[in-house]
C-alpha positions in Angstrom: -25.8 16.6 23.5 -23.2 18.2 21.2 -22.6 21.9 20.7 -24.0 23.0 17.3 -21.8 23.2 14.3 -20.2 26.5 13.5 -22.6 28.6 11.3 -19.8 30.2 9.4 -17.2 28.8 7.0 -13.6 28.7 8.2 -11.3 31.6 7.3 -8.3 31.0 5.2 -6.5 29.9 8.3 -7.4 29.8 12.0 -6.3 32.3 14.6 -2.9 31.4 16.0 -2.5 29.2 13.0 1.1 28.1 13.9 0.2 27.0 17.4 -2.9 25.2 16.2 -1.0 23.3 13.5 1.7 22.5 16.1 -0.9 21.0 18.4 -2.4 18.9 15.6 1.0 17.7 14.4 1.9 16.7 18.0 -1.3 14.7 18.1 -0.3 12.9 14.9 3.3 12.5 16.1 2.1 10.7 19.3 0.2 8.1 17.2 3.0 7.4 14.8 5.7 7.2 17.4 3.5 4.5 19.1 3.2 2.7 15.8 7.0 2.6 15.4 8.1 1.9 18.9 7.5 -1.8 18.8 9.6 -2.6 15.8 13.0 -1.7 17.2 12.2 -3.6 20.5 10.9 -6.8 18.8 14.1 -8.8 19.3 14.3 -7.9 23.0 10.6 -8.7 23.4 11.1 -12.0 21.8 14.0 -12.8 24.2 12.0 -11.6 27.2 8.9 -13.7 26.5 10.3 -16.5 24.3 7.6 -15.4 21.8 6.8 -17.0 18.5 7.2 -15.0 15.2 3.4 -14.9 14.9 3.2 -13.3 18.4 5.9 -10.8 17.6 3.9 -10.0 14.4 0.8 -9.3 16.5 2.8 -7.1 18.9 4.1 -5.1 16.0 0.7 -4.9 14.2 -1.4 -4.4 17.4 -1.3 -0.6 17.5 -2.0 -0.3 13.8 -4.8 -2.9 14.2 -6.5 -1.0 17.0 -6.2 2.3 15.0 -7.3 0.8 11.7 -10.4 -1.0 13.0 -11.7 2.0 15.0 -10.7 5.0 12.9 -13.6 4.9 10.5 -16.2 4.7 13.3 -14.5 7.2 15.5 -14.0 9.6 12.6 -17.8 9.8 12.1 -18.3 10.2 15.9 -15.9 13.1 15.9 -17.7 14.7 12.9 -20.9 14.7 14.8 -20.0 15.2 18.5 -16.7 17.2 18.4 -13.4 16.6 16.8 -11.4 18.6 19.4 -13.2 16.7 22.2 -12.3 13.3 20.7 -8.7 14.4 20.1 -8.3 15.4 23.8 -9.8 12.1 24.9 -7.6 10.1 22.6 -4.4 11.8 23.8 -5.4 11.2 27.4 -6.0 7.5 26.9 -2.8 7.2 24.9 -0.8 8.1 28.0 -2.6 5.4 30.0 -2.2 2.7 27.2 1.5 3.5 26.9 2.0 2.6 30.6 0.1 -0.7 30.3 2.2 -1.7 27.3 5.5 -0.8 29.0 4.8 -2.8 32.1 3.1 -5.9 30.5 3.9 -9.1 32.3 3.1 -11.5 29.3 3.1 -11.4 25.6 -0.7 -11.6 25.6 -1.0 -8.6 27.8 1.4 -6.7 25.6 -0.6 -7.5 22.5 -3.8 -6.4 24.2 -2.1 -3.2 25.4 -0.9 -2.4 21.9 -4.5 -2.8 20.5 -5.7 -0.5 23.3 -3.0 2.0 22.3 -4.3 1.9 18.7 -7.9 2.5 19.7 -6.8 5.5 21.7 -4.9 6.7 18.6 -8.1 6.1 16.6 -9.7 8.8 18.6 -6.9 11.2 18.1 -5.3 10.6 14.8 -8.2 11.1 12.3 -9.3 14.3 14.0 -5.9 15.9 13.4 -6.4 15.9 9.6 -10.1 16.6 9.9 -9.4 19.7 11.9 -6.8 20.9 9.3 -9.3 20.5 6.6 -12.1 22.2 8.6 -9.9 25.1 9.8 -7.9 25.9 6.7 -9.8 26.8 3.5 -8.9 25.1 0.2 -5.8 26.4 -1.4 -2.1 26.7 -1.0 -2.1 27.2 2.8 -4.1 24.0 3.4 -1.9 22.1 1.0 1.2 23.2 2.8 -0.4 22.4 6.2 -1.3 18.9 4.9 2.3 18.5 3.6 3.8 19.3 7.0 1.3 17.1 8.7 2.1 14.2 6.4 5.8 14.6 6.6 6.0 14.9 10.3 3.5 12.1 10.9 5.6 9.8 8.7 8.9 11.0 10.1 7.6 10.1 13.6 8.1 6.4 12.6 11.8 7.1 12.2 12.0 9.3 15.3 10.3 6.6 17.3 12.7 4.0 16.1 15.8 6.1 16.8 14.7 7.2 20.3 13.6 3.6 21.1 17.0 2.4 20.0 18.8 4.8 22.3 16.6 3.9 25.3 17.1 0.2 24.7 20.9 0.6 25.1 20.3 1.3 28.8 16.7 0.3 29.7 14.4 -2.6 29.3 12.2 -3.2 26.3 9.2 -1.5 27.9 10.9 1.9 27.9 10.2 2.1 24.1 6.5 2.3 24.8 6.9 5.3 27.2 8.3 7.5 24.4 4.9 9.0 23.6 4.1 10.1 27.2 5.7 13.5 27.3 4.6 14.3 23.7 1.0 13.3 24.4 1.0 15.5 27.5 2.3 18.5 25.6 -0.3 17.9 22.8 -3.1 17.4 25.3 -2.5 20.8 26.9 -1.9 22.6 23.6 -5.0 21.2 22.0 -7.2 22.3 24.9 -5.7 25.8 24.9 -5.4 26.6 21.2 -7.6 24.4 18.9 -11.1 25.8 18.2 -14.2 23.6 18.8 -17.1 22.6 16.6 -16.1 24.0 13.3 -18.2 22.8 10.3 -19.3 19.6 12.0 -22.1 17.4 10.8 -25.7 17.3 12.0 -26.2 13.8 10.7 -26.8 10.9 13.2 -23.9 8.5 13.5 -24.5 5.0 12.0 -23.5 3.0 15.1 -24.5 -0.3 13.5 -22.3 0.4 10.5 -19.5 1.4 12.9 -19.7 -1.9 14.8 -19.6 -3.8 11.5 -16.6 -1.8 10.3 -14.7 -2.5 13.5 -15.3 -6.3 13.1 -14.6 -6.2 9.4 -11.2 -4.5 9.6 -10.1 -6.4 12.7 -10.9 -9.8 11.0 -9.2 -8.7 7.8 -5.9 -7.6 9.5 -5.8 -10.5 11.9 -6.5 -12.9 9.2 -3.7 -11.6 7.0 -1.4 -11.7 10.0 -2.0 -15.3 10.8 -3.0 -17.2 7.7 0.5 -17.7 6.4 1.9 -19.3 9.6 1.3 -23.1 9.7 0.1 -23.2 13.3 -2.5 -20.5 12.7 -3.4 -21.0 9.1 -6.9 -22.4 9.8 -7.7 -19.6 12.2 -6.5 -17.0 9.7 -8.5 -18.5 6.9 -11.6 -18.4 9.0 -11.0 -14.7 9.8 -10.5 -13.8 6.2 -13.8 -15.6 5.3 -15.5 -13.7 8.0 -14.0 -10.4 6.8 -15.3 -11.1 3.2 -18.8 -11.6 4.6 -18.6 -8.5 6.8 -17.4 -6.4 3.8 -20.5 -7.3 1.9 -22.7 -6.6 4.9 -21.0 -3.3 5.5 -21.6 -2.3 1.9 -25.2 -3.2 2.1 -25.6 -1.3 5.4 -24.0 1.9 3.9 -26.3 1.7 0.9 -29.5 1.4 3.0 -28.7 3.5 6.1 -30.3 6.9 6.4 -27.1 8.5 7.5 -24.3 6.1 6.3 -21.0 6.0 8.2 -19.1 5.8 4.9 -20.7 7.7 2.1 -20.3 5.3 -0.9 -21.3 8.0 -3.3 -18.2 10.0 -2.2 -16.0 6.9 -2.1 -16.8 6.2 -5.8 -15.2 9.4 -6.9 -11.9 8.8 -8.8 -10.1 11.4 -6.7 -11.2 9.5 -3.6 -10.7 5.8 -4.1 -7.7 5.8 -6.5 -5.4 7.9 -4.2 -6.8 6.0 -1.2 -5.8 2.7 -2.8 -2.4 3.9 -4.0 -1.7 5.5 -0.7 -2.6 2.4 1.2 -0.1 0.4 -0.7 2.8 2.8 -0.6 2.4 3.7 3.1 1.9 0.1 4.1 5.0 -0.9 2.2 7.0 1.7 4.2 5.9 0.3 7.5 6.2 -3.3 6.3 9.8 -2.7 5.1 10.8 -1.2 8.4 9.2 -4.1 10.3 11.0 -6.8 8.4 14.2 -4.7 8.1 14.7 -4.1 11.8 14.6 -7.9 12.5 17.0 -8.5 9.6 19.5 -5.9 10.7 19.6 -6.9 14.4 19.5 -10.7 13.8 21.4 -11.1 10.5 23.7 -8.0 10.4 24.3 -8.0 14.1 23.3 -4.4 14.6 22.7 -3.0 18.1 19.3 -1.4 18.7 21.0 2.0 18.2 22.7 1.0 14.9 19.5 -0.5 13.6 17.6 2.7 14.4 20.3 5.0 13.0 20.2 3.0 9.7 16.6 4.3 9.1 17.4 7.9 9.8 17.8 8.6 6.0 14.2 7.6 5.6 13.2 10.5 7.9 15.6 12.9 6.2 14.1 11.9 2.9 10.5 12.4 4.2 11.2 15.9 5.6 13.4 17.0 2.7 10.8 16.4 0.0 7.7 17.6 1.9 8.0 21.2 0.6 8.8 19.9 -2.9 5.9 17.5 -2.8 3.5 20.4 -2.0 4.9 22.5 -4.9 4.7 19.5 -7.3 1.1 18.8 -6.4 0.1 22.4 -7.1 2.1 22.6 -10.4 1.8 19.0 -11.8 -1.1 17.4 -9.9 -1.6 14.4 -7.7 -1.0 11.7 -10.3 2.4 12.9 -11.4 3.6 13.5 -7.8 2.4 10.1 -6.6 4.1 8.3 -9.5 7.4 10.0 -8.6 7.0 8.7 -5.1 6.3 5.2 -6.3 9.4 5.2 -8.4 11.6 5.9 -5.4 9.9 3.4 -3.2 10.3 0.7 -5.8 14.0 1.5 -6.0 14.2 1.0 -2.2 12.6 -2.4 -2.3 14.7 -3.6 -5.2 17.8 -2.5 -3.2 16.6 -4.6 -0.2 16.4 -7.7 -2.4 20.2 -7.6 -2.5 20.7 -7.4 1.2 22.8 -10.2 2.8 24.8 -10.9 5.9 27.7 -8.9 4.4 25.7 -5.8 3.4 27.5 -2.6 4.5 25.7 0.0 6.6 25.7 2.6 3.8 23.9 0.2 1.4 21.2 -0.4 4.0 20.7 3.3 4.5 20.3 3.9 0.8 17.3 1.6 0.7 15.6 3.5 3.5 16.5 6.9 2.0 14.8 5.9 -1.3 11.7 4.6 0.5 11.6 7.8 2.6 11.8 10.1 -0.4 9.2 8.1 -2.2 6.7 8.1 0.7 7.3 11.8 1.1 6.3 12.5 -2.5 3.3 10.2 -2.3 1.8 11.3 1.0 0.8 14.8 0.3 -1.1 14.2 -3.0 -2.9 11.1 -1.6 -4.1 12.9 1.5 -4.9 16.1 -0.4 -6.9 14.4 -3.2 -9.0 12.6 -0.7 -9.9 15.6 1.4 -10.4 17.9 -1.6 -13.0 15.5 -3.0 -15.0 15.3 0.2 -17.5 17.9 1.6 -16.2 19.4 4.9 -19.1 18.2 6.9 -18.1 14.6 6.0 -14.4 15.3 6.3 -14.1 12.7 9.1 -14.7 10.1 6.4 -11.9 11.6 4.4 -9.4 11.8 7.3 -10.3 8.3 8.4 -9.5 7.1 4.9 -6.3 9.0 4.8 -5.4 7.4 8.2 -6.4 4.0 6.9 -3.8 4.5 4.2 -1.2 4.4 6.9 -2.9 2.2 9.5 -4.8 -0.4 7.4 -2.1 -0.3 4.8 0.5 -0.7 7.5 -1.4 -3.4 9.2 -2.0 -5.3 6.0 1.5 -5.0 4.6 3.2 -5.5 8.0 0.9 -8.5 8.6 1.5 -10.0 5.1 5.2 -9.3 5.0 5.6 -10.5 8.6 3.6 -13.7 7.9 5.7 -14.3 4.8 8.8 -13.8 6.9 7.5 -16.3 9.4 6.4 -18.8 6.8 9.7 -18.5 4.9 11.6 -18.9 8.2 9.6 -22.0 9.2 9.8 -23.6 5.7 13.6 -23.2 5.3 14.3 -24.3 8.9 12.1 -27.3 8.4 14.0 -28.2 5.2 17.4 -27.8 6.9 16.2 -30.1 9.8 15.1 -32.7 7.3 18.4 -32.5 5.5 20.5 -32.7 8.6 20.2 -36.5 9.0 19.1 -36.0 12.6 15.5 -35.2 12.1 14.3 -38.5 13.7 16.2 -37.5 16.9 14.6 -34.1 17.3 11.3 -34.1 19.2 8.2 -32.4 17.7 8.3 -29.8 20.5 11.9 -28.8 19.7 11.1 -28.8 16.0 8.2 -26.4 16.6 10.4 -24.1 18.7 13.1 -24.0 16.1 10.6 -23.1 13.4 8.7 -20.6 15.5 11.0 -17.6 15.4 14.6 -16.5 15.4 14.4 -15.7 19.1 12.9 -19.1 19.9 15.6 -20.9 17.9 18.2 -19.0 19.9 16.7 -20.3 23.1 16.9 -23.8 21.8 20.5 -23.2 20.9 21.3 -22.3 24.5 19.6 -25.5 25.7 21.6 -27.6 23.3 25.1 -26.0 23.2 26.5 -29.0 21.3 24.4 -27.9 18.3 24.5 -24.2 18.9 26.6 -23.3 15.8 24.4 -25.4 13.5 21.2 -23.9 14.9 22.5 -20.3 14.7 23.6 -20.9 11.0 20.3 -22.4 10.1 18.3 -19.6 11.9 20.2 -16.9 10.0 19.8 -18.7 6.7 16.1 -19.1 7.3 15.5 -15.5 8.4 17.5 -14.2 5.5 15.4 -16.3 3.0 12.1 -15.2 4.6 13.1 -11.6 4.6 14.0 -11.6 0.9 10.7 -13.2 0.1 8.9 -10.4 2.1 10.8 -7.7 0.2 9.9 -9.4 -3.2 6.2 -9.3 -2.2 6.6 -5.6 -1.2 8.1 -4.8 -4.6 5.3 -6.5 -6.4 2.7 -4.6 -4.3 4.4 -1.3 -5.2 4.2 -2.1 -8.9 0.5 -2.8 -8.5 -0.1 0.4 -6.7 1.8 2.4 -9.3 -0.4 0.8 -12.0 -3.6 1.9 -10.1 -2.4 5.5 -9.8 -1.2 5.7 -13.4 -4.4 4.3 -14.9 -7.1 5.8 -12.7 -5.9 9.1 -11.4 -6.6 11.9 -13.9 -4.0 14.3 -15.2 -3.6 17.7 -13.6 -6.0 19.7 -15.8 -8.7 17.0 -15.5 -8.1 16.8 -11.7 -8.8 20.5 -11.4 -12.0 20.2 -13.3 -13.1 17.2 -11.2 -12.5 19.0 -7.9 -14.6 22.0 -9.3 -17.4 19.6 -10.3 -17.4 18.0 -6.8 -18.0 21.4 -5.3 -21.3 21.8 -7.2 -22.6 18.2 -7.6 -25.6 17.4 -5.5 -24.7 13.7 -5.6 -21.0 12.9 -5.6 -21.0 11.0 -8.9 -18.7 12.2 -11.6 -21.2 12.3 -14.3 -24.2 14.1 -12.9 -25.2 17.6 -13.9 -24.0 20.2 -11.4 -26.2 21.8 -8.9 -25.5 24.0 -5.9 -24.2 22.2 -2.8 -21.3 24.1 -1.1 -17.8 23.0 -1.8 -15.3 21.3 0.4 -14.8 24.6 2.2 -18.5 25.2 2.7 -20.0 25.2 6.2 -22.3 22.5 7.4 -25.9 23.4 8.2 
């Protein structure tokens, strides 16, 4: 049985506000470091296990998959039974999951450990934004808190990559997955000591059936997109995508008919909810997808060490942190639409720059692309998260924070899965063509052909087994990976253009946004056209 919700609305900010915000940011930092840790270690993991490109994609996407498929359900559980309690549990399980990942003895165990890490993060990450929204009243201080949370959360992907790159100079690949341990421990203690419990939580029952459907729905969608483009798993991926389509319809029906829906579709229909959620999903996903493909390109094509590869993305972190205060100011003065479009423009520049990468690209040019993407994501994050939370009643803020998290996690899973799958498909296609053109295709066994087309790491292993063909294999592998990478960047640029169109068309201008937020605070049903009636705004207490 849970403790009753707080009978009073939160003050402008909680007691010991800086310590509370530090605790919540540490919780978000842990989750995002775990998301980033795998990317820099992928080449070493491929060498250690002889893994296929599809398996490496699943290692990279596993944490985001676990988080994305559980965050909606667990956000509702936290709203009802205690956000602080679920945050503490998630941080504790994160420490355990990190150890499992670090000491995995097979690629399958590593994939499973990464999914477990994501589920633990699904307990912790959504509650950090939920607690910020519940503990800080609407206004400048909440906007600044969200801006700091967004910037540090995103910068954690860069921090994780850099620290992992340093560790991998001296230690084995598993050390990258131990990065989160000390931060999780610090956050665990600080949350217990400083963060208030049971503030403006919901009295509604949790829709467990809807939660189970949402887990299966998101898992099948992400796994389907991660596998459908690879020739050896195309049928499996197609079946998963078909299942996800059926489950999406079933989930929508369940949410319309459930007495206490997990995901309030009347709130989700609000323009200030679904439009920034969609736009944020694309821009955040593109950031993660670009880093995933870029790390493999830099280490395998440009010959970077793990440290050099991680240092090349430091400008992304600098850009994120540098624009966070400006993003908060711009949201307050010009609105969510304008600020998000500024962010999209920078991200698009970054992807276009990546299209011109080659084996001769200098370090500074690589860094410029990451700087542009970091600045763009920094501008886009705050307005997307703020618009979603401002348009949701505080008693349902778990739904808002879950959606804000899904922008990163589902967006990251989808874009990482899609770009990774396109990378794998492009690699296999080009390598297959080069084999056919070599004049020796009839002398190459089906097993060797499959290994050559599987991944860059697998092709290197074949090259070691056949030293007489080593130079040809290495040249073909580099050409194939470069072509696959460029195809992935092109798809990312197209996705960014689509996201900018969604934001530009459907998000209102600043004056209209202010009016919509005010109407949401008085509307009994969250449609945009109903007559207003008393309901308590986003800062109102739950019953």
